[in-house]
C-alpha positions as CSV (number, residue, x, y, z in Angstrom):
1,M,-0.1,0.0,-0.2
2,K,1.2,3.7,-0.7
3,I,1.0,5.8,2.2
4,V,0.1,9.3,1.3
5,T,1.3,12.3,3.4
6,E,0.1,15.1,1.3
7,F,-3.7,15.8,0.6
8,P,-5.8,18.6,-1.0
9,R,-7.0,19.8,2.5
10,Q,-4.6,19.6,5.8
11,V,-6.1,17.3,8.4
12,R,-6.8,18.0,11.9
13,I,-7.3,14.7,14.2
14,E,-9.5,14.8,17.3
15,E,-8.3,11.9,19.6
16,H,-10.8,11.9,21.7
17,L,-14.5,13.6,21.7
18,W,-17.6,12.7,23.7
19,I,-21.2,12.7,21.9
20,T,-24.0,12.8,24.4
21,L,-27.0,11.2,23.3
22,A,-30.5,12.1,24.6
23,D,-30.5,9.6,27.6
24,G,-27.1,11.2,28.9
25,T,-25.2,8.6,27.8
26,R,-22.1,9.7,26.5
27,L,-20.3,8.0,23.3
28,A,-16.6,8.1,22.7
29,A,-15.5,9.2,19.2
30,R,-12.0,10.2,17.1
31,L,-12.3,12.8,14.5
32,W,-10.4,13.5,11.4
33,R,-11.8,16.7,9.5
34,P,-10.0,19.5,7.3
35,K,-8.1,22.5,9.3
36,D,-10.4,24.6,7.3
37,A,-13.9,22.8,7.8
38,L,-14.9,25.5,9.9
39,E,-14.7,28.2,7.2
40,H,-15.6,25.4,4.2
41,P,-17.9,22.9,5.8
42,V,-17.8,19.3,4.4
43,P,-19.7,16.0,4.4
44,A,-19.5,13.6,7.3
45,I,-18.8,9.7,6.8
46,L,-19.3,8.0,9.9
47,E,-17.9,4.3,10.8
48,Y,-19.9,3.2,14.0
49,I,-18.4,-0.3,15.7
50,P,-17.4,-2.0,19.1
51,Y,-14.0,-2.7,18.2
52,R,-12.5,0.0,20.7
53,K,-11.3,2.7,18.4
54,R,-8.4,4.0,20.7
55,D,-6.6,0.8,20.2
56,S,-7.6,-2.3,18.4
57,T,-8.5,-0.8,15.1
58,R,-6.3,2.2,15.4
59,A,-3.9,1.6,12.5
60,R,-6.8,0.8,10.3
61,D,-8.9,3.5,11.4
62,D,-6.0,5.9,10.6
63,R,-5.2,4.5,7.2
64,M,-9.0,5.1,5.9
65,H,-10.1,8.2,7.8
66,H,-7.3,10.4,7.3
67,Y,-7.1,9.6,3.8
68,I,-10.6,10.5,3.4
69,A,-10.7,13.6,5.2
70,G,-7.5,14.8,3.3
71,H,-9.9,14.8,0.3
72,G,-12.7,17.0,1.9
73,Y,-14.6,15.2,4.5
74,A,-15.2,14.9,8.4
75,C,-14.6,11.2,9.1
76,L,-15.8,10.0,12.8
77,R,-15.0,6.8,13.9
78,V,-17.4,5.9,17.2
79,D,-17.6,3.1,20.1
80,L,-20.7,1.8,20.1
81,R,-22.6,1.9,23.6
82,G,-20.9,-0.1,26.0
83,S,-17.7,-1.0,23.9
84,G,-14.1,0.8,23.9
85,D,-14.4,4.2,25.6
86,S,-17.7,5.0,25.6
87,E,-20.4,4.3,28.3
88,G,-23.1,1.8,29.2
89,V,-23.1,-2.0,28.5
90,L,-23.3,-3.6,25.2
91,K,-25.3,-6.6,25.6
92,D,-25.7,-8.0,22.1
93,E,-25.6,-7.5,18.4
94,Y,-27.8,-5.1,16.8
95,L,-30.0,-4.0,19.2
96,Q,-32.7,-1.4,18.8
97,Q,-30.9,1.2,21.3
98,E,-27.9,0.4,19.1
99,L,-29.5,1.5,16.1
100,D,-31.4,4.4,17.7
101,D,-28.2,5.7,19.1
102,G,-26.7,5.5,15.5
103,V,-29.4,7.5,14.2
104,E,-28.8,10.4,17.2
105,V,-25.0,10.3,16.2
106,I,-25.7,11.2,12.7
107,E,-28.1,13.9,13.3
108,W,-25.5,15.2,15.8
109,L,-22.9,15.0,12.8
110,S,-25.4,16.7,10.5
111,E,-25.3,19.6,13.1
112,Q,-21.9,20.7,13.6
113,P,-20.8,23.7,12.0
114,W,-17.9,22.1,10.1
115,C,-20.4,19.4,8.0
116,T,-22.6,20.4,5.3
117,G,-25.4,18.8,6.8
118,K,-24.5,15.3,4.6
119,V,-23.6,12.2,6.0
120,G,-22.5,8.6,4.7
121,M,-21.9,5.4,6.7
122,I,-18.8,3.2,6.0
123,G,-18.1,-0.1,7.9
124,I,-16.6,-3.7,7.5
125,S,-18.7,-6.4,9.3
126,W,-20.7,-5.2,12.0
127,G,-20.2,-1.8,10.8
128,G,-21.6,-2.7,7.4
129,F,-24.2,-4.5,9.1
130,N,-25.6,-1.5,11.1
131,G,-24.8,1.0,8.1
132,L,-27.9,-1.3,6.8
133,Q,-30.2,-1.5,9.5
134,I,-29.9,2.6,10.2
135,A,-30.3,3.4,6.3
136,A,-33.6,1.2,6.7
137,L,-34.4,3.8,9.6
138,Q,-34.1,6.6,6.9
139,P,-32.4,9.2,9.2
140,P,-32.9,12.7,6.9
141,A,-29.0,13.6,7.0
142,L,-27.9,9.9,5.6
143,K,-27.4,10.1,1.9
144,A,-25.3,7.3,0.9
145,V,-24.0,3.9,2.4
146,V,-20.9,1.5,1.8
147,S,-21.5,-1.9,3.4
148,A,-18.4,-4.3,3.5
149,C,-18.3,-7.9,4.2
150,S,-22.2,-8.0,5.8
151,T,-25.6,-9.6,5.3
152,D,-29.1,-8.6,4.7
153,D,-30.7,-11.8,6.4
154,R,-29.1,-12.5,10.4
155,Y,-30.5,-16.1,10.2
156,A,-29.7,-17.3,6.5
157,D,-26.5,-15.7,6.2
158,D,-24.5,-14.8,8.9
159,V,-22.1,-16.3,11.4
160,H,-24.6,-18.4,13.2
161,H,-26.4,-20.3,10.6
162,M,-26.3,-21.6,7.3
163,G,-29.2,-23.6,5.5
164,G,-30.5,-24.1,9.2
165,C,-27.0,-25.8,10.5
166,L,-25.8,-24.2,13.2
167,L,-22.1,-22.8,12.2
168,G,-19.0,-23.4,14.3
169,D,-18.1,-20.0,13.7
170,N,-21.2,-19.1,16.1
171,L,-19.0,-20.4,18.9
172,S,-16.1,-18.8,17.6
173,W,-17.7,-15.4,17.1
174,A,-19.4,-15.5,20.5
175,S,-15.9,-16.4,22.1
176,T,-14.6,-13.2,20.1
177,M,-17.1,-10.8,21.6
178,F,-16.9,-12.4,25.2
179,A,-13.7,-11.2,25.1
180,Y,-14.1,-7.6,24.0
181,N,-17.1,-7.3,26.1
182,S,-14.7,-7.9,29.1
183,L,-12.2,-5.1,28.4
184,P,-12.1,-1.5,30.2
185,P,-11.9,1.6,28.7
186,D,-8.8,3.5,28.4
187,P,-8.1,5.5,31.8
188,E,-6.5,8.1,30.2
189,L,-9.7,9.1,28.3
190,V,-12.3,8.3,30.8
191,G,-10.4,9.3,34.1
192,D,-10.8,7.7,37.3
193,Q,-14.3,6.1,36.4
194,W,-12.6,3.2,34.3
195,R,-12.9,0.7,37.1
196,R,-16.5,1.3,37.4
197,M,-17.4,1.2,33.6
198,W,-15.4,-2.0,33.7
199,F,-17.0,-3.8,36.1
200,Q,-20.1,-2.6,34.9
201,R,-19.0,-4.5,31.9
202,L,-18.1,-7.9,33.1
203,E,-21.5,-7.8,35.5
204,G,-23.8,-6.3,32.9
205,S,-22.8,-8.0,29.1
206,G,-23.3,-11.5,29.8
207,L,-23.0,-14.7,27.7
208,W,-24.6,-13.9,24.4
209,L,-23.6,-17.5,23.0
210,E,-26.7,-18.5,25.7
211,Q,-29.0,-15.9,23.6
212,W,-27.7,-17.1,20.4
213,L,-28.4,-21.0,21.0
214,R,-32.0,-20.2,22.4
215,H,-32.9,-19.6,18.9
216,Q,-32.3,-21.9,16.5
217,R,-35.1,-21.2,14.2
218,R,-35.7,-18.0,12.0
219,D,-38.1,-16.0,14.5
220,A,-38.4,-12.5,15.3
221,Y,-34.9,-12.2,17.2
222,W,-33.3,-12.9,13.6
223,K,-35.9,-11.0,11.7
224,H,-34.8,-8.1,13.8
225,G,-32.0,-6.2,12.0
226,S,-32.6,-8.4,8.4
227,V,-33.2,-5.6,6.0
228,C,-34.3,-8.3,3.8
229,E,-37.6,-8.3,5.7
230,D,-38.3,-4.9,3.8
231,W,-36.0,-3.8,0.9
232,S,-38.2,-0.7,0.5
233,A,-36.9,0.5,3.7
234,I,-33.6,1.5,2.6
235,R,-33.9,4.4,0.8
236,C,-30.3,5.8,-0.1
237,P,-28.0,4.7,-2.2
238,V,-25.5,1.6,-1.2
239,M,-22.4,0.1,-2.7
240,A,-22.1,-3.6,-1.1
241,V,-18.7,-5.2,-1.2
242,S,-17.1,-8.6,-0.2
243,G,-14.8,-11.4,-1.7
244,W,-15.0,-14.6,-2.4
245,A,-12.7,-16.0,0.8
246,D,-15.6,-13.5,3.1
247,G,-18.1,-15.5,4.6
248,Y,-20.5,-12.5,3.1
249,S,-20.2,-12.7,-0.4
250,N,-23.8,-13.7,-1.1
251,A,-25.3,-10.7,0.4
252,V,-24.0,-9.0,-2.7
253,F,-26.0,-10.4,-5.0
254,R,-29.1,-10.3,-3.1
255,L,-28.9,-6.7,-2.4
256,L,-28.4,-5.8,-5.8
257,A,-31.7,-8.1,-6.8
258,H,-33.7,-6.5,-4.7
259,L,-33.0,-3.1,-3.6
260,R,-34.7,-0.2,-5.4
261,V,-32.4,2.4,-4.9
262,P,-28.9,2.9,-6.7
263,R,-26.4,0.6,-6.1
264,L,-23.3,-1.0,-6.7
265,G,-21.8,-4.4,-5.8
266,L,-17.8,-5.0,-5.6
267,V,-16.5,-8.7,-5.1
268,G,-12.8,-9.4,-5.1
269,P,-10.6,-12.2,-4.1
270,W,-10.3,-11.1,-0.7
271,S,-11.2,-12.6,3.0
272,H,-13.0,-10.4,5.6
273,K,-11.2,-7.2,4.9
274,Y,-11.5,-3.9,3.3
275,P,-10.3,-4.4,-0.2
276,H,-7.3,-1.9,0.1
277,L,-6.2,-4.3,2.6
278,G,-7.2,-7.3,0.8
279,V,-5.8,-10.9,1.2
280,P,-5.6,-12.8,-0.9
281,G,-4.6,-10.0,-3.2
282,P,-4.8,-7.9,-5.6
283,A,-5.7,-5.3,-3.1
284,I,-7.3,-2.4,-5.1
285,G,-7.5,1.3,-4.5
286,F,-10.6,0.8,-2.6
287,L,-10.3,4.3,-0.7
288,Q,-10.2,6.0,-4.4
289,E,-13.5,4.1,-5.1
290,C,-14.8,5.2,-1.9
291,L,-13.8,8.7,-2.8
292,R,-15.7,8.7,-6.2
293,W,-18.8,7.2,-4.7
294,W,-18.9,10.2,-1.6
295,D,-18.0,12.9,-4.0
296,H,-21.0,12.0,-6.3
297,W,-23.6,11.2,-3.7
298,L,-22.4,14.1,-0.8
299,K,-21.2,16.3,-3.3
300,G,-23.0,16.2,-6.5
301,K,-19.7,15.7,-8.4
302,H,-20.0,13.6,-11.6
303,T,-17.0,11.0,-11.1
304,G,-18.2,8.3,-13.1
305,I,-19.0,5.9,-10.3
306,M,-22.5,5.4,-11.4
307,D,-21.3,4.6,-15.3
308,E,-19.6,1.6,-14.1
309,P,-21.2,-1.9,-14.2
310,M,-23.8,-2.5,-11.3
311,L,-21.5,-5.4,-10.5
312,R,-17.6,-5.7,-10.3
313,A,-16.3,-9.2,-9.7
314,W,-13.3,-10.9,-9.7
315,M,-13.1,-13.9,-11.6
316,Q,-10.9,-16.2,-10.4
317,D,-8.5,-18.8,-12.2
318,S,-8.2,-22.3,-11.4
319,V,-5.3,-22.7,-8.6
320,P,-3.7,-25.6,-6.7
321,P,-5.5,-26.3,-3.5
322,T,-3.7,-24.7,-0.4
323,T,-4.9,-23.6,3.0
324,Y,-3.5,-19.7,1.9
325,Y,-2.7,-17.7,-0.9
326,D,-0.8,-14.6,-1.7
327,E,-2.6,-13.8,-4.5
328,R,-5.5,-14.9,-6.5
329,P,-5.2,-14.9,-10.4
330,G,-7.8,-13.7,-12.5
331,R,-9.5,-10.7,-13.9
332,W,-12.2,-8.3,-13.1
333,V,-15.9,-9.2,-15.0
334,G,-18.7,-6.7,-15.2
335,E,-22.4,-6.9,-15.3
336,S,-24.6,-4.0,-15.9
337,R,-27.3,-5.7,-13.9
338,W,-28.1,-8.4,-11.4
339,P,-29.7,-10.9,-11.9
340,S,-27.6,-11.1,-15.2
341,P,-29.4,-11.9,-18.8
342,Q,-26.0,-13.0,-19.7
343,V,-25.8,-15.8,-17.4
344,T,-27.8,-19.1,-17.7
345,R,-28.1,-22.5,-15.9
346,R,-26.3,-25.6,-17.1
347,A,-27.8,-28.6,-15.9
348,W,-25.5,-31.8,-15.1
349,T,-27.3,-35.1,-13.9
350,L,-25.7,-37.1,-10.9
351,A,-25.1,-40.7,-12.2
352,W,-24.4,-43.8,-10.9
353,P,-21.4,-44.7,-10.1
354,G,-20.3,-41.3,-9.6
355,T,-20.3,-39.3,-12.7
356,L,-21.9,-35.7,-13.6
357,E,-23.4,-36.0,-16.9
358,T,-24.6,-33.5,-19.4
359,D,-28.3,-33.3,-20.8
360,E,-27.3,-35.3,-23.8
361,V,-26.7,-38.6,-22.0
362,D,-29.7,-40.6,-20.8
363,V,-28.9,-41.4,-17.1
364,P,-31.0,-44.5,-15.7
365,E,-32.5,-43.9,-11.9
366,R,-30.4,-45.8,-9.3
367,K,-30.1,-45.2,-5.3
368,M,-26.8,-44.7,-3.8
369,T,-26.0,-44.5,-0.2
370,L,-23.5,-42.8,2.1
371,R,-22.9,-42.5,5.8
372,S,-20.3,-39.9,6.5
373,P,-17.8,-40.1,9.2
374,L,-17.2,-37.3,11.4
375,S,-13.7,-36.4,9.7
376,V,-15.3,-34.7,6.8
377,G,-14.8,-31.2,7.3
378,L,-11.6,-31.1,9.2
379,F,-10.1,-29.5,6.0
380,A,-13.0,-27.1,5.4
381,G,-11.7,-24.1,6.8
382,K,-13.5,-21.1,8.3
383,W,-17.2,-20.4,7.0
384,C,-15.5,-17.0,6.9
385,S,-11.8,-16.3,6.5
386,Y,-10.5,-13.2,8.5
387,A,-6.8,-13.8,7.6
388,A,-7.1,-16.0,4.2
389,T,-3.9,-17.7,6.2
390,P,-4.4,-20.3,7.1
391,D,-8.0,-21.0,7.4
392,L,-8.9,-21.6,3.6
393,P,-9.9,-25.5,2.5
394,H,-7.2,-27.7,1.9
395,D,-7.0,-30.3,-1.0
396,Q,-10.4,-32.0,-0.9
397,R,-9.4,-35.5,-1.8
398,E,-9.0,-36.3,1.9
399,E,-12.8,-35.2,2.4
400,D,-14.1,-37.0,-0.3
401,G,-12.8,-40.3,1.0
402,G,-16.2,-39.7,3.5
403,A,-18.3,-38.4,0.7
404,M,-20.5,-39.3,-2.1
405,V,-18.6,-38.0,-4.8
406,F,-19.8,-37.0,-8.8
407,T,-17.1,-36.3,-11.3
408,S,-17.4,-35.1,-15.0
409,A,-15.2,-35.7,-17.8
410,P,-12.5,-33.3,-18.8
411,L,-14.0,-30.2,-20.1
412,D,-13.7,-29.8,-24.0
413,E,-13.3,-26.1,-23.4
414,P,-13.2,-23.6,-20.6
415,L,-16.2,-22.9,-18.6
416,E,-16.5,-19.9,-16.5
417,M,-19.5,-19.6,-13.7
418,L,-20.7,-16.5,-12.0
419,G,-23.3,-16.7,-9.3
420,A,-24.9,-19.3,-7.1
421,A,-24.7,-23.3,-8.0
422,L,-27.6,-25.3,-7.0
423,V,-28.0,-29.2,-6.3
424,E,-31.4,-30.6,-6.6
425,L,-31.5,-33.8,-5.1
426,E,-34.1,-36.6,-4.9
427,L,-33.2,-38.1,-1.3
428,S,-34.4,-40.1,1.6
429,V,-32.5,-40.3,5.1
430,D,-33.0,-43.1,7.9
431,R,-33.0,-40.5,10.9
432,P,-35.6,-37.6,11.6
433,V,-32.8,-34.8,11.9
434,A,-30.1,-35.0,9.3
435,M,-28.2,-32.5,7.2
436,V,-26.3,-32.5,3.7
437,A,-23.3,-30.6,2.4
438,A,-22.7,-30.0,-0.9
439,R,-18.8,-29.1,-2.2
440,L,-17.9,-28.1,-5.7
441,S,-14.4,-28.6,-6.6
442,D,-12.3,-28.0,-9.8
443,V,-10.4,-31.1,-10.2
444,A,-6.8,-30.5,-12.3
445,T,-5.2,-32.9,-14.5
446,D,-3.0,-34.2,-11.6
447,D,-6.0,-34.7,-9.4
448,K,-5.8,-32.4,-6.7
449,A,-9.2,-31.3,-5.9
450,T,-9.5,-27.6,-4.9
451,R,-12.6,-26.4,-3.3
452,I,-14.6,-23.7,-5.5
453,T,-17.7,-23.3,-3.2
454,Y,-20.0,-25.1,-1.3
455,G,-23.8,-25.2,0.7
456,L,-25.3,-26.8,3.5
457,L,-28.8,-27.8,4.2
458,N,-30.6,-28.9,7.5
459,L,-33.2,-31.2,5.7
460,T,-35.8,-30.4,8.6
461,H,-35.2,-26.8,7.3
462,R,-36.2,-28.1,3.7
463,D,-39.4,-25.9,3.5
464,G,-38.2,-23.0,5.3
465,S,-36.5,-22.2,8.5
466,E,-39.3,-20.6,10.4
467,S,-41.2,-23.9,11.1
468,P,-38.9,-26.8,10.9
469,R,-40.7,-30.4,10.3
470,P,-38.4,-33.6,11.4
471,M,-38.0,-36.0,8.1
472,E,-39.8,-38.9,7.9
473,P,-37.5,-41.9,7.5
474,D,-37.1,-43.8,4.2
475,R,-39.4,-41.1,2.8
476,S,-38.3,-39.7,-0.7
477,Y,-37.8,-36.0,-0.6
478,R,-37.1,-33.5,-3.5
479,V,-34.6,-30.8,-1.9
480,R,-32.6,-27.8,-3.5
481,V,-29.2,-26.8,-1.7
482,K,-27.8,-23.5,-2.6
483,L,-24.0,-22.9,-3.0
484,N,-22.4,-19.7,-2.2
485,D,-21.9,-17.3,-4.7
486,V,-18.6,-17.4,-6.6
487,A,-16.9,-16.4,-10.2
488,Q,-15.1,-19.2,-11.3
489,R,-12.8,-20.4,-14.4
490,F,-12.7,-24.2,-15.1
491,P,-9.6,-24.7,-17.6
492,A,-10.2,-27.2,-20.6
493,G,-9.2,-30.6,-19.5
494,H,-10.0,-29.9,-15.8
495,R,-13.3,-31.8,-14.1
496,I,-16.1,-30.6,-12.0
497,R,-16.7,-32.3,-8.6
498,L,-19.9,-32.6,-6.6
499,S,-19.1,-34.0,-3.3
500,L,-22.4,-34.7,-0.9
501,S,-21.8,-35.8,2.8
502,T,-24.2,-36.0,6.1
503,S,-21.6,-34.2,8.1
504,Y,-19.2,-31.5,7.8
505,W,-17.9,-30.9,11.2
506,P,-16.3,-28.6,12.7
507,L,-18.0,-26.1,10.0
508,A,-21.0,-27.3,11.2
509,W,-22.8,-29.0,14.1
510,P,-23.4,-32.5,13.4
511,A,-26.6,-34.0,13.6
512,P,-27.6,-36.0,16.9
513,E,-26.8,-39.2,15.2
514,A,-25.0,-40.8,12.4
515,V,-27.1,-40.7,9.2
516,R,-27.5,-42.6,6.0
517,L,-28.5,-40.6,2.8
518,R,-29.9,-42.2,-0.2
519,I,-29.5,-40.2,-3.4
520,H,-31.5,-40.9,-6.5
521,A,-29.1,-40.9,-9.0
522,G,-30.5,-39.8,-12.4
523,A,-33.1,-37.7,-10.7
524,S,-30.8,-35.3,-9.0
525,R,-28.8,-32.7,-10.8
526,L,-26.5,-29.8,-10.4
527,L,-27.0,-26.4,-12.2
528,L,-24.0,-24.3,-12.9
529,P,-24.4,-20.4,-13.6
530,V,-22.5,-20.3,-16.6
531,R,-21.5,-16.7,-17.6
532,P,-19.9,-16.5,-21.6
533,P,-16.7,-14.3,-21.7
534,R,-17.2,-10.9,-22.8
535,D,-13.4,-10.0,-23.3
536,A,-13.4,-6.9,-24.6
537,E,-16.1,-5.5,-22.0
538,D,-14.5,-6.6,-18.9
539,A,-11.0,-5.4,-19.9
540,R,-12.4,-1.7,-19.2
541,I,-12.6,-2.7,-15.3
542,A,-9.7,-1.4,-13.7
543,F,-8.6,0.1,-10.6
544,A,-5.9,2.0,-9.0
545,E,-3.0,0.7,-6.7
546,P,-4.3,0.8,-2.9
547,E,-3.4,4.1,-1.0
548,G,-4.0,5.0,2.3
549,G,-3.0,7.8,4.9
550,P,-0.3,7.9,7.7
551,A,-0.3,6.1,11.1
552,S,-0.8,8.4,14.1
553,T,1.6,6.0,16.0
554,E,4.2,3.8,15.9
555,T,3.5,0.2,16.5
556,V,6.3,-2.0,17.6
557,Q,6.0,-5.7,17.9
558,I,7.3,-6.8,21.0
559,R,6.3,-10.4,21.6
560,G,6.1,-12.7,18.5
561,Q,2.9,-13.8,16.6
562,A,1.9,-17.2,15.8
563,H,-1.1,-18.5,13.7
564,N,-1.5,-22.3,13.3
565,W,-4.3,-24.7,12.0
566,R,-3.2,-28.6,13.0
567,V,-5.1,-31.3,12.5
568,I,-4.3,-33.8,15.5
569,R,-5.5,-37.5,15.1
570,D,-4.6,-39.9,18.1
571,L,-5.2,-43.5,16.5
572,A,-4.9,-44.9,20.1
573,L,-7.7,-42.7,21.7
574,D,-9.6,-42.5,18.2
575,R,-9.8,-39.0,18.9
576,S,-9.5,-36.2,16.2
577,T,-9.0,-32.5,17.1
578,L,-8.6,-29.5,14.9
579,E,-6.6,-26.9,17.0
580,V,-6.3,-23.0,16.2
581,I,-3.9,-20.8,17.4
582,D,-4.2,-17.1,16.8
583,D,-1.5,-15.2,19.0
584,Q,-0.9,-11.8,17.8
585,G,1.5,-11.5,20.6
586,A,2.2,-8.1,22.2
587,V,2.6,-4.7,20.7
588,L,3.4,-1.3,21.8
589,L,1.4,1.5,20.5
590,Q,4.5,3.9,20.9
591,E,2.8,7.3,21.0
592,L,0.4,6.3,23.3
593,G,2.7,4.6,25.5
594,L,0.5,1.7,25.5
595,E,0.9,-2.3,25.3
596,M,-1.5,-4.6,24.1
597,Q,-1.7,-8.6,24.1
598,R,-4.3,-11.0,22.3
599,K,-4.4,-14.7,22.1
600,A,-6.7,-16.9,21.2
601,Q,-6.9,-20.8,20.9
602,E,-9.8,-23.3,19.4
603,W,-10.2,-26.5,19.9
604,Y,-12.8,-28.6,18.1
605,S,-13.0,-32.5,18.5
606,Y,-14.7,-35.6,18.2
607,R,-14.4,-39.5,19.1
608,G,-14.5,-42.5,16.7
609,D,-18.1,-42.4,15.4
610,D,-19.7,-40.8,18.4
611,F,-21.9,-37.7,17.1
612,N,-22.3,-36.7,20.5
613,S,-18.5,-36.5,21.3
614,T,-18.2,-33.5,19.1
615,R,-16.7,-30.6,21.6
616,G,-16.1,-27.0,20.8
617,E,-13.5,-25.2,23.3
618,T,-12.5,-21.7,23.1
619,V,-9.9,-19.3,25.7
620,W,-9.4,-15.7,24.7
621,E,-6.6,-13.8,26.7
622,R,-6.5,-10.3,26.2
623,G,-4.6,-7.3,27.9
624,F,-3.3,-3.8,28.4
625,R,-0.4,-2.0,30.3
626,R,0.9,1.4,30.9
627,G,3.3,1.8,33.3
628,D,1.6,0.9,36.9
629,W,-1.9,0.4,35.3
630,Q,-2.2,-3.3,34.3
631,V,-5.3,-5.6,33.4
632,R,-6.0,-9.0,31.9
633,T,-9.1,-11.0,31.1
634,V,-9.1,-14.5,30.4
635,T,-12.6,-16.3,28.8
636,R,-13.4,-19.7,28.1
637,T,-16.5,-21.6,26.6
638,V,-16.8,-25.1,25.9
639,L,-19.7,-26.4,24.0
640,T,-21.0,-29.8,23.8
641,S,-24.2,-31.6,23.0
642,T,-26.3,-34.9,23.8
643,P,-29.1,-36.2,21.4
644,R,-31.5,-33.8,23.4
645,D,-29.8,-30.8,24.7
646,F,-26.8,-28.3,24.0
647,L,-24.7,-28.1,27.0
648,L,-22.7,-24.8,27.6
649,H,-20.1,-24.0,29.9
650,A,-18.4,-20.7,30.5
651,E,-15.9,-19.0,32.6
652,L,-14.7,-15.2,32.9
653,D,-11.6,-14.1,34.8
654,A,-10.5,-10.4,35.1
655,F,-7.1,-9.5,36.6
656,E,-5.0,-6.5,37.8
657,G,-1.9,-6.8,37.7
658,E,-1.4,-10.2,39.1
659,R,-4.7,-10.1,41.4
660,R,-8.2,-11.9,40.2
661,V,-10.5,-9.1,40.9
662,Y,-13.8,-10.5,39.3
663,S,-14.7,-14.3,38.5
664,R,-17.9,-15.8,37.1
665,N,-18.9,-19.3,35.9
666,W,-22.1,-20.3,33.8
667,D,-23.5,-23.7,33.3
668,V,-26.6,-23.9,30.7
669,T,-28.7,-26.4,29.0
670,I,-30.4,-25.6,26.0
671,P,-32.8,-28.1,23.9
672,R,-31.9,-28.7,20.5
673,D,-34.7,-27.8,18.1
674,L,-34.2,-29.9,15.0
675,V,-30.4,-29.2,14.7
């Protein structure tokens, strides 16, 4: 990334300011704005998230907000109520209180003497979510939104569930916020009240995973904050952004298809990161694109941004399978609208004994059976790749040993797909609760299999997730499994492989007992969204190199980092474990005199063929030190299950220096609801 230090407008940074809400609660913020904004007011850009503006996101905030401010905007980064240095307690995601606070902040921004009265919102992940959610509340000053790595549907397409299956990332993400919510504000900003605020959070934030596990179907809890419940509520322009290694790429396509406001979609090869920081690369000049967007909608300038294709997506070339890529080879493609009339469905029939056949071949019906081992999924990677190293899926041949596999003949010519593949299955199972995992792979001439996309379906949710119904054993059903949207090129000579399994642990929590699946070959098919190349049109799509603003403090690594994924197979005990260690070590924020440490460990295990031996455990340790002030928190969460219940155990310990000052344990039993 090129660091820019000279801008059209000189930037003034306010390290800390308070925004007082109507109920008296004060939210903490950092502000970047042109030094002459009082004489020449500017539009404002809001980023509104719970990830500690003072320290955790400081470097990222500087890169983005200093850069945008230098081009004539006031950029405000606000900690949510109960997070970072803000007052109050954060009790869950996207509560109405959070959204109402956001509306107040936008009104406050619009009334400042250095603001023109026009406001935009930008955010990634949580900030992408609440950007859409607050837009649906229609605050008058909000004129445009950039929403990155977010979703319109909190039940169907978020970190908690996929196809009605309970995701392993539900535990992982809950543990992340369990640790974040245990941290105190910075005494340098809030003064002597820091300890009172800290204990208020320790006591009041709670164990979010318990709440989430009590809502296993699509109910009012998940509908709140899901803007897909009323697309028409969003009345300002939206730029939706994601990456193929991110967990939220599907939402871009739904937002383009259903919103009725000016909108753009951008999907690159990236993981869960802003595109100017994107890995796998290539990263792009995303902040320049944001300026084109903001200048158009907040300053009324013609920048050409709305002359671009509605959807710009990175068409990925074939690559060998590995858990990390520095870059994904490919090219940019564009569609003027979505769904695109240029994309058509091509059908492949699932045939015995394991082939994919085109429509030209007459395929007789024949039943094929499968009962997958719990090992299928150990090489799946994360539902959402946060680092793109080493959390991407590995060679699928080891997974395919426990799956039902259908492989095409070598392709006579290249095939490119853009959008969502669908799998239509005629099937039966021998248990009332069952799942199907469907994986689509690119099989190279050396037989290595790279997973391209996948989808899950809890079969009790076959007719929807509001009112799931048990399966009737041995009855035949026709179901549809949607795979994640993707853009992928299959070279000539490669083969397409569809793999089906009845478990996908630990990416998804398995059924209460092992399931035998019967697929009706000849009556089941794979539908691929095929896009013919349009080289002349696509070649016009290009982006500048990534740029960013200067850091406000030097970050010095004072203890090393480690990021490891280990699959451990103990054959003596017949126990298998996926161990994930994400140790970011310790860093010193030089100008703040603040040391910060973070370490996360996760273990996902099972024993033999016992579907109720699955166990997820997470341990987080976070801490800060400045002079004599030293605090540290340790959180631990363990999730197991029986055929009837989920068993949740959690621990929270907080320390000042070496003295433990707070401790709390939870033991909760939650009935399984057809999961």
